[in-house]
C-alpha atoms as one frame of an Amber mdcrd trajectory, in Angstrom:
protein
   5.738  32.483  27.219   3.569  34.314  24.715   0.372  35.813  25.938  -2.729
  34.509  24.140  -4.032  37.205  21.820  -7.746  37.678  21.555  -9.668  38.957
  18.583 -13.268  39.790  17.944 -15.380  37.527  15.791 -19.090  37.655  15.018
 -21.195  34.809  16.286 -24.911  34.841  15.416 -25.094  38.595  15.146 -23.235
  39.296  18.388 -19.548  39.793  19.102 -17.668  37.287  21.234 -14.051  37.356
  22.358 -12.142  34.171  21.550  -8.470  33.446  22.184  -6.097  31.887  19.721
  -5.631  29.074  22.202  -9.362  28.294  22.090  -9.301  28.276  18.280  -6.247
  26.041  18.289  -7.853  23.644  20.790 -11.028  23.449  18.685  -8.904  22.867
  15.588  -6.889  20.094  17.284 -10.060  18.363  18.477 -11.626  18.648  15.024
  -8.547  17.222  13.306  -8.361  14.401  15.846 -12.012  13.584  15.115 -11.273
  13.742  11.366 -13.941  16.396  10.825 -14.127  18.339   7.561 -12.745  21.894
   7.520 -16.257  23.402   7.381 -17.253  21.607  10.584 -14.045  22.630  12.367
 -14.671  26.219  11.263 -18.167  26.147  12.808 -16.884  24.707  16.073 -13.966
  27.094  16.388 -15.832  30.165  15.166 -13.321  31.073  12.453 -13.456  30.956
   8.658 -12.812  27.869   6.594  -9.849  29.739   5.074  -8.358  30.175   8.565
  -8.726  26.426   9.158  -6.960  25.705   5.843  -4.121  28.009   6.874  -3.824
  26.199  10.205  -3.733  22.873   8.347  -0.778  24.114   6.269   0.951  25.760
   9.230   0.790  22.768  11.564   0.945  19.905   9.027   4.654  19.215   9.530
   4.379  19.532  13.307   1.496  17.066  13.399   3.342  14.580  11.197   6.458
  14.876  13.369   4.394  14.289  16.519   2.665  11.244  15.018   6.033   9.787
  14.002   7.424  10.464  17.481   4.430   8.742  19.082   4.804   5.733  16.781
   8.548   5.645  17.381   7.920   5.222  21.091   5.881   2.058  20.569   7.772
   0.676  17.550  10.240  -1.311  19.661   7.421  -2.922  21.652   5.470  -3.633
  18.448   8.490  -5.300  16.862   9.073  -7.432  19.947   5.402  -8.431  19.909
   5.714  -9.495  16.265   8.823 -11.545  17.066   7.027 -13.205  19.986   4.057
 -14.056  17.766   6.320 -15.445  15.035   7.903 -17.934  17.418   5.331 -18.644
  20.118   1.801 -18.130  18.762  -0.362 -21.219  19.041  -2.104 -20.539  15.731
   0.028 -21.673  12.794  -1.395 -18.969  10.501  -0.458 -16.226  12.991   3.094
 -17.598  13.187   3.313 -17.712   9.388   2.041 -14.159   8.858   4.287 -12.743
  11.588   7.349 -14.527  10.251   6.585 -13.449   6.685   6.137  -9.838   7.783
   9.412  -9.884   9.715  11.267 -11.247   6.692   9.638  -8.670   4.407  10.684
  -5.826   6.705  14.218  -7.218   6.919  14.540  -6.940   3.141  13.836 -10.542
   2.164  10.593  -9.710   0.384  10.075 -11.735  -2.787  10.214  -9.822  -6.048
   6.806  -8.682  -7.179   7.820  -8.171 -10.793   8.017 -11.085 -13.150  10.268
 -10.853 -16.179   8.975 -13.155 -18.867  10.900 -13.539 -22.055   9.543 -15.827
 -24.681  11.383 -16.787 -27.792   9.233 -17.839 -30.708  10.852 -20.476 -32.860
   9.316 -21.083 -36.255   9.691 -24.718 -37.266   8.511 -26.409 -40.393   6.739
 -29.789 -40.241   9.928 -31.733 -40.935  11.690 -30.077 -37.991   8.720 -30.846
 -35.700   8.683 -34.476 -36.823  12.420 -34.834 -36.229  12.082 -33.327 -32.746
   9.166 -35.630 -31.937  11.173 -38.678 -32.992  14.163 -37.513 -30.943  12.146
 -36.856 -27.786   9.513 -39.576 -27.987  11.169 -42.269 -30.022  10.178 -43.405
 -33.502   7.252 -45.633 -32.532   5.433 -43.084 -30.345   6.184 -40.257 -32.783
   4.637 -42.287 -35.641   1.443 -42.855 -33.633   1.237 -39.181 -32.672   1.804
 -37.963 -36.205  -0.866 -40.367 -37.537  -3.381 -39.003 -35.019  -2.502 -35.398
 -35.726  -0.713 -35.053 -39.053   1.176 -31.819 -39.687   0.506 -30.472 -43.145
   2.711 -27.990 -44.980  -0.394 -25.899 -45.712  -1.188 -25.596 -41.950   2.318
 -24.448 -41.198   2.283 -21.785 -43.926  -0.996 -20.313 -42.560   0.590 -19.649
 -39.192
């Protein structure tokens, strides 16, 4: 086991001996409390630059530890979600749990919508013929009398 190395730092005009372990502990507590680097530097008695270096040095280790901690509870969390999906009294809770389980299993609905629209230019005679075909002659006549289609209107569009 490595021996903790001490170094001298100035604190309020005096010199105090502080171990690397003490700095590391102060850093860990500051990170856990989500304090800014300047605050952690004050608490630990080292420069802000030293805190930034520690952030870089231990970033991967911290992330690995967080993932390991979450991995330990993931199985229990999944079982809890399954239990809620099938046994919760509240219908909304059952719905949300079931939806989340399906999403995580890869059955998430597509979030992109592909819309293709074909624009068909039709002259008034084509529109009238289509109206007669779809609606029948009598209803098409009434519709065209209420809203006549003029050649001039069609050419504007």
